[in-house]
Biopython code that builds the backbone (N, CA, C, O; Angstrom):
import numpy as np
from Bio.PDB.StructureBuilder import StructureBuilder

atoms = [
    (1, "MET", "N", (311.351, -63.720, -260.165)),
    (1, "MET", "CA", (310.450, -62.373, -260.440)),
    (1, "MET", "C", (309.151, -62.775, -260.086)),
    (1, "MET", "O", (308.874, -63.962, -259.917)),
    (2, "LEU", "N", (308.246, -61.763, -259.948)),
    (2, "LEU", "CA", (306.583, -62.193, -259.613)),
    (2, "LEU", "C", (305.743, -63.028, -260.465)),
    (2, "LEU", "O", (305.036, -63.991, -260.171)),
    (3, "ALA", "N", (305.993, -62.392, -261.715)),
    (3, "ALA", "CA", (305.312, -62.874, -262.843)),
    (3, "ALA", "C", (305.875, -64.128, -263.282)),
    (3, "ALA", "O", (305.323, -64.593, -264.279)),
    (4, "GLN", "N", (306.716, -64.718, -262.857)),
    (4, "GLN", "CA", (307.520, -65.929, -263.272)),
    (4, "GLN", "C", (307.032, -66.771, -262.163)),
    (4, "GLN", "O", (307.001, -67.987, -262.352)),
    (5, "GLU", "N", (306.720, -66.379, -261.248)),
    (5, "GLU", "CA", (305.928, -67.524, -259.997)),
    (5, "GLU", "C", (304.825, -67.858, -259.906)),
    (5, "GLU", "O", (304.429, -68.990, -259.630)),
    (6, "PHE", "N", (303.865, -66.424, -260.244)),
    (6, "PHE", "CA", (302.378, -66.506, -260.884)),
    (6, "PHE", "C", (302.414, -67.970, -262.504)),
    (6, "PHE", "O", (301.528, -68.781, -262.771)),
    (7, "ARG", "N", (303.316, -67.833, -262.983)),
    (7, "ARG", "CA", (303.273, -68.572, -264.147)),
    (7, "ARG", "C", (303.646, -69.925, -263.808)),
    (7, "ARG", "O", (302.882, -70.783, -264.252)),
    (8, "SER", "N", (304.627, -70.325, -263.136)),
    (8, "SER", "CA", (304.988, -71.555, -262.957)),
    (8, "SER", "C", (304.159, -72.218, -261.938)),
    (8, "SER", "O", (303.678, -73.340, -262.094)),
    (9, "LYS", "N", (303.980, -71.357, -260.704)),
    (9, "LYS", "CA", (303.220, -71.997, -259.694)),
    (9, "LYS", "C", (301.402, -72.485, -259.796)),
    (9, "LYS", "O", (300.754, -73.502, -259.547)),
    (10, "CYS", "N", (301.142, -71.246, -260.255)),
    (10, "CYS", "CA", (299.879, -71.323, -260.707)),
    (10, "CYS", "C", (298.936, -71.525, -262.421)),
    (10, "CYS", "O", (297.817, -71.244, -262.848)),
    (11, "ARG", "N", (299.983, -72.062, -262.866)),
    (11, "ARG", "CA", (299.964, -72.174, -264.319)),
    (11, "ARG", "C", (299.314, -71.347, -265.143)),
    (11, "ARG", "O", (298.482, -71.838, -265.905)),
    (12, "LEU", "N", (299.550, -69.999, -265.156)),
    (12, "LEU", "CA", (299.112, -69.119, -265.805)),
    (12, "LEU", "C", (299.950, -68.552, -267.129)),
    (12, "LEU", "O", (301.171, -68.397, -267.163)),
    (13, "GLY", "N", (299.120, -68.310, -268.093)),
    (13, "GLY", "CA", (299.791, -67.846, -269.101)),
    (13, "GLY", "C", (300.625, -66.624, -268.625)),
    (13, "GLY", "O", (300.446, -65.995, -267.582)),
    (14, "SER", "N", (301.777, -66.352, -269.789)),
    (14, "SER", "CA", (302.571, -65.370, -269.557)),
    (14, "SER", "C", (302.265, -64.013, -269.186)),
    (14, "SER", "O", (302.759, -63.418, -268.228)),
    (15, "LEU", "N", (301.276, -63.480, -270.141)),
    (15, "LEU", "CA", (300.349, -62.273, -270.238)),
    (15, "LEU", "C", (299.684, -61.887, -268.853)),
    (15, "LEU", "O", (299.801, -60.837, -268.222)),
    (16, "ASP", "N", (298.788, -63.286, -268.486)),
    (16, "ASP", "CA", (298.065, -63.151, -267.631)),
    (16, "ASP", "C", (298.673, -63.156, -265.972)),
    (16, "ASP", "O", (298.082, -62.793, -264.954)),
    (17, "ALA", "N", (300.085, -63.714, -266.125)),
    (17, "ALA", "CA", (300.799, -63.746, -264.789)),
    (17, "ALA", "C", (301.508, -62.263, -264.834)),
    (17, "ALA", "O", (301.554, -61.717, -263.731)),
    (18, "LEU", "N", (301.962, -61.664, -265.724)),
    (18, "LEU", "CA", (302.248, -60.106, -265.641)),
    (18, "LEU", "C", (301.617, -59.182, -265.535)),
    (18, "LEU", "O", (302.051, -58.053, -265.307)),
    (19, "HIS", "N", (299.896, -59.655, -265.756)),
    (19, "HIS", "CA", (298.954, -58.397, -265.850)),
    (19, "HIS", "C", (298.938, -58.066, -264.344)),
    (19, "HIS", "O", (298.933, -56.950, -263.822)),
    (20, "LEU", "N", (298.928, -59.758, -263.532)),
    (20, "LEU", "CA", (298.582, -59.653, -261.936)),
    (20, "LEU", "C", (299.832, -59.638, -261.369)),
    (20, "LEU", "O", (299.651, -59.855, -260.171)),
    (21, "ALA", "N", (301.137, -59.482, -261.613)),
    (21, "ALA", "CA", (302.048, -58.974, -261.082)),
    (21, "ALA", "C", (302.473, -57.658, -261.212)),
    (21, "ALA", "O", (303.458, -57.227, -260.612)),
    (22, "SER", "N", (301.764, -56.974, -261.985)),
    (22, "SER", "CA", (301.457, -55.427, -262.120)),
    (22, "SER", "C", (300.790, -54.918, -261.289)),
    (22, "SER", "O", (301.032, -53.845, -260.737)),
    (23, "ALA", "N", (299.614, -55.823, -261.048)),
    (23, "ALA", "CA", (298.752, -55.619, -260.296)),
    (23, "ALA", "C", (299.014, -55.237, -258.942)),
    (23, "ALA", "O", (298.621, -54.220, -258.369)),
    (24, "CYS", "N", (299.810, -56.279, -258.441)),
    (24, "CYS", "CA", (300.601, -56.492, -257.183)),
    (24, "CYS", "C", (301.524, -54.978, -256.998)),
    (24, "CYS", "O", (301.378, -54.122, -256.125)),
    (25, "ILE", "N", (302.429, -55.001, -258.059)),
    (25, "ILE", "CA", (303.292, -53.759, -258.106)),
    (25, "ILE", "C", (302.481, -52.512, -257.914)),
    (25, "ILE", "O", (303.073, -51.635, -257.287)),
    (26, "GLY", "N", (301.379, -52.256, -258.271)),
    (26, "GLY", "CA", (300.857, -51.098, -258.188)),
    (26, "GLY", "C", (299.457, -50.802, -256.861)),
    (26, "GLY", "O", (298.437, -50.120, -256.757)),
    (27, "ASN", "N", (300.167, -51.716, -256.120)),
    (27, "ASN", "CA", (299.172, -51.925, -254.885)),
    (27, "ASN", "C", (297.668, -52.121, -254.994)),
    (27, "ASN", "O", (296.926, -51.531, -254.209)),
    (28, "VAL", "N", (297.217, -52.883, -255.884)),
    (28, "VAL", "CA", (295.801, -53.053, -256.335)),
    (28, "VAL", "C", (295.263, -54.062, -255.124)),
    (28, "VAL", "O", (295.994, -54.993, -254.784)),
    (29, "ASP", "N", (293.940, -53.858, -254.465)),
    (29, "ASP", "CA", (293.688, -54.441, -253.330)),
    (29, "ASP", "C", (292.575, -55.483, -254.276)),
    (29, "ASP", "O", (292.598, -56.620, -253.805)),
    (30, "PHE", "N", (291.878, -55.391, -255.157)),
    (30, "PHE", "CA", (291.115, -56.460, -255.924)),
    (30, "PHE", "C", (291.753, -56.171, -257.271)),
    (30, "PHE", "O", (292.255, -55.106, -257.631)),
    (31, "MET", "N", (291.613, -57.637, -258.154)),
    (31, "MET", "CA", (291.560, -57.626, -259.382)),
    (31, "MET", "C", (290.504, -58.206, -259.861)),
    (31, "MET", "O", (290.176, -59.380, -259.689)),
    (32, "LEU", "N", (289.831, -57.211, -260.605)),
    (32, "LEU", "CA", (288.572, -57.946, -261.153)),
    (32, "LEU", "C", (288.453, -58.650, -262.544)),
    (32, "LEU", "O", (289.079, -58.174, -263.491)),
    (33, "THR", "N", (287.587, -59.897, -262.729)),
    (33, "THR", "CA", (287.948, -60.480, -264.375)),
    (33, "THR", "C", (287.295, -61.494, -264.226)),
    (33, "THR", "O", (287.226, -62.187, -263.211)),
    (34, "CYS", "N", (286.658, -61.675, -265.454)),
    (34, "CYS", "CA", (285.657, -62.638, -266.065)),
    (34, "CYS", "C", (286.560, -63.821, -266.184)),
    (34, "CYS", "O", (286.067, -64.928, -265.966)),
    (35, "ASP", "N", (287.878, -63.721, -266.517)),
    (35, "ASP", "CA", (288.679, -64.775, -267.073)),
    (35, "ASP", "C", (288.469, -66.185, -265.992)),
    (35, "ASP", "O", (288.766, -66.193, -264.797)),
    (36, "ASP", "N", (288.040, -67.022, -266.563)),
    (36, "ASP", "CA", (287.886, -68.136, -265.817)),
    (36, "ASP", "C", (289.339, -69.152, -265.222)),
    (36, "ASP", "O", (289.365, -69.779, -264.163)),
    (37, "GLU", "N", (290.519, -69.063, -266.311)),
    (37, "GLU", "CA", (291.609, -69.130, -266.018)),
    (37, "GLU", "C", (292.007, -68.666, -264.584)),
    (37, "GLU", "O", (292.437, -69.496, -263.783)),
    (38, "ILE", "N", (291.876, -67.387, -264.255)),
    (38, "ILE", "CA", (292.385, -66.741, -263.653)),
    (38, "ILE", "C", (291.702, -66.689, -262.112)),
    (38, "ILE", "O", (292.228, -66.460, -261.023)),
    (39, "ILE", "N", (290.238, -67.015, -262.499)),
    (39, "ILE", "CA", (289.269, -67.120, -260.928)),
    (39, "ILE", "C", (289.739, -68.408, -260.622)),
    (39, "ILE", "O", (290.054, -68.555, -259.441)),
    (40, "ASP", "N", (289.905, -69.596, -261.519)),
    (40, "ASP", "CA", (289.956, -71.086, -261.183)),
    (40, "ASP", "C", (291.604, -71.019, -259.850)),
    (40, "ASP", "O", (291.802, -71.725, -258.862)),
    (41, "TYR", "N", (292.389, -69.984, -260.379)),
    (41, "TYR", "CA", (293.584, -69.977, -259.758)),
    (41, "TYR", "C", (294.063, -69.054, -258.626)),
    (41, "TYR", "O", (295.209, -69.018, -258.176)),
    (42, "ALA", "N", (292.663, -68.067, -258.105)),
    (42, "ALA", "CA", (292.549, -67.048, -257.180)),
    (42, "ALA", "C", (293.156, -67.598, -256.113)),
    (42, "ALA", "O", (293.948, -66.787, -255.633)),
    (43, "VAL", "N", (293.136, -68.475, -255.612)),
    (43, "VAL", "CA", (293.861, -69.082, -254.459)),
    (43, "VAL", "C", (295.253, -69.408, -254.427)),
    (43, "VAL", "O", (295.823, -69.196, -253.357)),
    (44, "CYS", "N", (295.996, -69.931, -255.480)),
    (44, "CYS", "CA", (297.196, -69.702, -255.644)),
    (44, "CYS", "C", (297.422, -68.392, -255.937)),
    (44, "CYS", "O", (298.164, -67.842, -255.123)),
    (45, "ILE", "N", (296.869, -67.430, -257.192)),
    (45, "ILE", "CA", (297.465, -66.214, -256.938)),
    (45, "ILE", "C", (297.591, -65.465, -255.643)),
    (45, "ILE", "O", (298.618, -64.838, -255.384)),
    (46, "GLU", "N", (296.447, -65.524, -254.730)),
    (46, "GLU", "CA", (296.512, -64.783, -253.375)),
    (46, "GLU", "C", (297.399, -65.295, -252.443)),
    (46, "GLU", "O", (297.913, -64.520, -251.636)),
    (47, "LYS", "N", (297.678, -66.550, -252.424)),
    (47, "LYS", "CA", (298.941, -67.260, -251.548)),
    (47, "LYS", "C", (300.073, -66.832, -251.971)),
    (47, "LYS", "O", (300.983, -67.021, -251.164)),
    (48, "ILE", "N", (300.408, -66.257, -253.061)),
    (48, "ILE", "CA", (301.706, -66.272, -253.395)),
    (48, "ILE", "C", (301.748, -64.684, -253.296)),
    (48, "ILE", "O", (302.842, -64.154, -253.101)),
    (49, "ALA", "N", (300.544, -63.860, -253.431)),
    (49, "ALA", "CA", (300.742, -62.366, -253.177)),
    (49, "ALA", "C", (300.973, -61.933, -251.857)),
    (49, "ALA", "O", (301.672, -60.950, -251.610)),
    (50, "LYS", "N", (300.430, -62.607, -251.012)),
    (50, "LYS", "CA", (300.235, -62.562, -249.722)),
    (50, "LYS", "C", (301.952, -62.905, -249.245)),
    (50, "LYS", "O", (302.741, -62.048, -248.846)),
    (51, "ALA", "N", (302.193, -64.103, -249.382)),
    (51, "ALA", "CA", (303.673, -64.356, -249.167)),
    (51, "ALA", "C", (304.721, -63.126, -249.598)),
    (51, "ALA", "O", (305.701, -62.786, -248.937)),
    (52, "LYS", "N", (304.372, -62.660, -250.604)),
    (52, "LYS", "CA", (305.211, -61.336, -250.724)),
    (52, "LYS", "C", (305.145, -60.147, -250.530)),
    (52, "LYS", "O", (305.863, -59.229, -250.926)),
    (53, "GLY", "N", (303.866, -60.172, -249.625)),
    (53, "GLY", "CA", (303.874, -58.503, -249.030)),
    (53, "GLY", "C", (302.563, -57.985, -249.512)),
    (53, "GLY", "O", (301.977, -57.092, -248.900)),
    (54, "TYR", "N", (301.960, -58.679, -250.900)),
    (54, "TYR", "CA", (300.754, -57.730, -250.990)),
    (54, "TYR", "C", (299.469, -58.592, -250.583)),
    (54, "TYR", "O", (299.317, -59.599, -249.892)),
    (55, "LYS", "N", (298.484, -57.644, -251.415)),
    (55, "LYS", "CA", (297.042, -57.594, -250.702)),
    (55, "LYS", "C", (296.374, -57.982, -251.710)),
    (55, "LYS", "O", (295.159, -58.004, -251.512)),
    (56, "LEU", "N", (296.727, -58.306, -252.742)),
    (56, "LEU", "CA", (295.864, -58.630, -254.054)),
    (56, "LEU", "C", (294.496, -59.774, -253.716)),
    (56, "LEU", "O", (294.766, -60.834, -253.152)),
    (57, "LYS", "N", (293.454, -59.545, -253.998)),
    (57, "LYS", "CA", (292.490, -60.231, -253.891)),
    (57, "LYS", "C", (291.934, -60.675, -255.493)),
    (57, "LYS", "O", (291.753, -59.700, -256.223)),
    (58, "VAL", "N", (291.640, -62.059, -256.123)),
    (58, "VAL", "CA", (291.118, -61.828, -257.426)),
    (58, "VAL", "C", (289.545, -62.172, -257.128)),
    (58, "VAL", "O", (289.186, -62.950, -256.244)),
    (59, "ARG", "N", (288.782, -61.559, -257.894)),
    (59, "ARG", "CA", (287.242, -61.921, -257.839)),
    (59, "ARG", "C", (286.277, -61.749, -259.221)),
    (59, "ARG", "O", (286.465, -60.867, -260.060)),
    (60, "ASN", "N", (285.523, -62.469, -259.269)),
    (60, "ASN", "CA", (284.734, -61.980, -260.251)),
    (60, "ASN", "C", (283.689, -60.964, -260.141)),
    (60, "ASN", "O", (282.917, -60.996, -259.183)),
    (61, "PRO", "N", (283.603, -60.089, -261.021)),
    (61, "PRO", "CA", (282.874, -58.867, -260.953)),
    (61, "PRO", "C", (281.696, -58.698, -259.776)),
    (61, "PRO", "O", (281.631, -57.908, -258.834)),
    (62, "ILE", "N", (280.654, -59.925, -260.280)),
    (62, "ILE", "CA", (279.543, -60.320, -259.381)),
    (62, "ILE", "C", (279.889, -60.631, -258.219)),
    (62, "ILE", "O", (279.241, -60.197, -257.267)),
    (63, "ASN", "N", (281.061, -61.509, -258.019)),
    (63, "ASN", "CA", (281.176, -61.782, -256.657)),
    (63, "ASN", "C", (281.613, -61.130, -255.945)),
    (63, "ASN", "O", (281.430, -61.335, -254.745)),
    (64, "TYR", "N", (282.475, -59.933, -256.452)),
    (64, "TYR", "CA", (282.932, -58.832, -255.708)),
    (64, "TYR", "C", (281.512, -57.667, -254.997)),
    (64, "TYR", "O", (281.275, -57.291, -253.849)),
    (65, "ILE", "N", (281.026, -57.478, -255.946)),
    (65, "ILE", "CA", (279.807, -56.571, -255.658)),
    (65, "ILE", "C", (278.982, -57.369, -254.617)),
    (65, "ILE", "O", (278.383, -56.679, -253.791)),
    (66, "ASP", "N", (278.861, -58.686, -254.527)),
    (66, "ASP", "CA", (278.045, -59.339, -253.249)),
    (66, "ASP", "C", (278.723, -59.275, -251.912)),
    (66, "ASP", "O", (278.065, -59.265, -250.872)),
    (67, "GLU", "N", (280.025, -59.233, -251.930)),
    (67, "GLU", "CA", (280.797, -59.483, -251.190)),
    (67, "GLU", "C", (280.552, -57.882, -250.252)),
    (67, "GLU", "O", (280.053, -57.714, -249.140)),
    (68, "LYS", "N", (280.971, -57.150, -250.963)),
    (68, "LYS", "CA", (280.878, -55.477, -250.362)),
    (68, "LYS", "C", (279.326, -55.082, -249.819)),
    (68, "LYS", "O", (279.111, -54.359, -248.846)),
    (69, "GLU", "N", (278.101, -55.831, -250.819)),
    (69, "GLU", "CA", (276.818, -55.600, -250.448)),
    (69, "GLU", "C", (276.415, -56.400, -248.759)),
    (69, "GLU", "O", (275.511, -56.076, -247.990)),
    (70, "ASN", "N", (277.240, -57.280, -248.628)),
    (70, "ASN", "CA", (277.176, -58.286, -247.606)),
    (70, "ASN", "C", (277.916, -57.668, -246.426)),
    (70, "ASN", "O", (277.418, -57.768, -245.305)),
    (71, "GLU", "N", (279.065, -57.040, -246.606)),
    (71, "GLU", "CA", (279.538, -56.187, -245.814)),
    (71, "GLU", "C", (279.056, -55.238, -245.385)),
    (71, "GLU", "O", (278.886, -55.080, -244.176)),
    (72, "LYS", "N", (278.627, -54.136, -246.536)),
    (72, "LYS", "CA", (277.510, -53.242, -246.108)),
    (72, "LYS", "C", (276.412, -53.447, -245.198)),
    (72, "LYS", "O", (276.094, -52.643, -244.322)),
    (73, "SER", "N", (275.786, -54.652, -245.452)),
    (73, "SER", "CA", (274.346, -54.701, -244.795)),
    (73, "SER", "C", (274.850, -55.675, -243.236)),
    (73, "SER", "O", (274.022, -56.058, -242.409)),
    (74, "ASP", "N", (276.241, -55.905, -243.135)),
    (74, "ASP", "CA", (276.780, -56.607, -241.869)),
    (74, "ASP", "C", (277.439, -55.216, -240.672)),
    (74, "ASP", "O", (277.735, -55.149, -239.479)),
    (75, "GLY", "N", (277.421, -54.429, -241.673)),
    (75, "GLY", "CA", (277.991, -52.882, -240.547)),
    (75, "GLY", "C", (279.438, -53.211, -240.735)),
    (75, "GLY", "O", (280.073, -52.268, -240.262)),
    (76, "SER", "N", (280.243, -54.115, -241.208)),
    (76, "SER", "CA", (281.712, -53.856, -241.786)),
    (76, "SER", "C", (281.963, -53.461, -242.654)),
    (76, "SER", "O", (282.944, -53.996, -243.172)),
    (77, "TYR", "N", (281.431, -52.501, -243.299)),
    (77, "TYR", "CA", (281.676, -52.043, -244.818)),
    (77, "TYR", "C", (282.858, -51.220, -244.826)),
    (77, "TYR", "O", (283.170, -51.315, -243.639)),
    (78, "SER", "N", (283.619, -50.570, -245.284)),
    (78, "SER", "CA", (284.807, -49.674, -245.012)),
    (78, "SER", "C", (285.018, -48.735, -246.072)),
    (78, "SER", "O", (285.947, -47.930, -246.007)),
]
sb = StructureBuilder()
sb.init_structure("model")
sb.init_model(0)
sb.init_chain("A")
sb.init_seg("    ")
for serial, (resi, resn, name, xyz) in enumerate(atoms, 1):
    if name == "N":
        sb.init_residue(resn, " ", resi, " ")
    sb.init_atom(name, np.array(xyz, "f"), 0.0, 1.0, " ", f" {name:<3s}", serial, name[0])
structure = sb.get_structure()
């Protein structure tokens, strides 16, 4: 189960792991959070999600806005 994999491999709590698994199943592109624990394990979370065929990216809301602004100024905004 995806939530169990997030929990064991990324050392997340059960509710955080379930929340992330739900986001994947819901085909969410970005999970915006201010939860430092989730942010700290973003690489692990994204790696597992990608291996399972999901496109989930974990970002702090401020970093997400910065990324989108940079894409817009680079002309790569979609």
